C-alpha positions in Angstrom: 51.7 49.8 -17.5 51.2 53.3 -18.3 54.1 55.8 -17.4 53.4 58.4 -14.4 53.2 61.5 -17.2 50.4 59.8 -18.9 47.3 59.7 -17.0 44.9 56.8 -17.1 42.0 56.8 -19.7 39.3 57.1 -16.9 40.9 60.2 -15.6 40.8 62.2 -18.8 37.4 63.7 -20.1 37.1 61.6 -22.9 37.5 58.3 -20.9 35.1 59.4 -18.0 32.0 57.7 -17.6 30.7 60.9 -15.8 31.5 62.9 -18.9 29.6 60.4 -21.3 26.6 60.7 -18.8 26.6 64.3 -19.1 26.7 64.3 -22.7 23.8 61.6 -22.9 21.7 63.6 -20.7 22.7 67.0 -22.2 21.8 65.3 -25.8 18.2 64.7 -24.9 17.3 68.2 -25.0 14.7 67.9 -22.3 13.4 71.3 -21.4 13.1 70.0 -17.7 17.0 70.9 -17.1 16.2 74.7 -18.3 13.1 74.9 -16.1 15.2 74.7 -13.2 16.9 78.0 -14.0 13.5 79.7 -14.8 12.4 80.1 -11.1 15.7 81.4 -9.8 15.5 84.1 -12.2 11.8 84.7 -11.5 12.7 84.8 -7.7 15.6 87.0 -8.4 13.5 89.6 -10.5 10.7 89.3 -7.8 12.9 90.2 -5.1 14.2 93.3 -7.0 11.2 94.7 -7.9 9.6 94.0 -4.6 11.9 96.7 -3.1 10.8 99.0 -6.0 8.0 101.7 -6.4 4.6 101.5 -8.1 3.6 98.6 -10.1 6.7 96.7 -10.2 6.5 96.6 -6.3 3.5 94.5 -6.4 4.5 92.5 -9.6 7.7 91.8 -7.8 5.9 90.5 -4.4 3.5 88.3 -6.7 6.0 86.7 -8.8 7.5 84.1 -6.2 4.0 83.3 -5.3 2.9 82.5 -8.9 6.0 80.1 -9.1 4.7 78.3 -5.8 1.3 78.1 -7.4 2.4 76.7 -10.5 4.3 74.1 -8.8 1.2 73.3 -6.8 -1.0 72.9 -9.9 1.5 70.7 -11.8 1.5 68.4 -8.5 -2.5 68.7 -8.7 -2.4 67.6 -12.2 -0.2 64.4 -11.3 -2.4 63.4 -8.5 -4.6 61.1 -10.3 -1.7 59.2 -12.3 -1.4 55.8 -11.0 2.5 56.0 -11.7 2.7 59.1 -9.3 3.7 58.7 -5.8 1.1 58.9 -2.9 1.2 62.4 -1.0 1.0 64.7 -3.9 -2.0 66.3 -2.0 0.6 67.3 0.9 3.0 68.7 -2.0 0.0 70.9 -3.1 -0.8 72.1 0.3 2.6 72.8 1.2 3.1 75.0 -2.3 0.1 76.8 -2.0 1.1 77.6 1.7 4.7 78.8 0.6 3.0 81.1 -2.0 0.8 82.8 0.5 3.6 83.0 2.9 5.8 84.8 0.6 3.4 87.2 -0.5 3.4 87.8 3.6 6.8 87.9 4.1 7.8 90.0 1.3 4.9 92.4 1.4 5.7 95.5 3.0 2.3 96.7 3.6 -1.0 95.0 4.0 -2.2 97.0 0.9 0.7 95.5 -1.1 0.1 91.9 0.3 -3.8 92.2 -0.6 -2.9 93.6 -4.5 0.0 90.8 -4.8 -2.1 87.8 -4.0 -4.7 88.2 -6.5 -2.0 89.3 -8.8 0.1 85.9 -8.1 -3.0 84.1 -9.0 -3.3 86.1 -12.5 0.3 85.8 -13.2 0.0 82.0 -12.6 -3.2 81.8 -15.0 -1.1 83.7 -17.4 1.7 80.8 -17.1 -1.0 78.0 -17.4 -2.4 79.7 -20.5 1.1 80.1 -22.2 2.2 76.5 -21.3 -1.0 75.2 -22.8 
């Protein structure tokens, strides 16, 4: 029996199955884990820029919508995959709606909204070309 001053191996970092699982997941080096941070950075920059003047205001309004459009394109690309769940069409519709809604709610004027929506499409196309 272990003495009270010595912790059980399952309670230490080395003996923890959670730590082993974490190391196994991190050792895969899948880029998907890093891409969870990227939209947060884009939304943060977009929120800051949308309150500035000039071209940054338009880009800041367009950036969150471009993220939603990219997400919709990924769901649309997987819609024909037999291993993908049904209802991908709903995901596409929801993401496109959220992208348009982001422009409508973040934009301060109709002019800013009218410029940001095509800007979001152009940014999305740039993402698509860069991703290959």
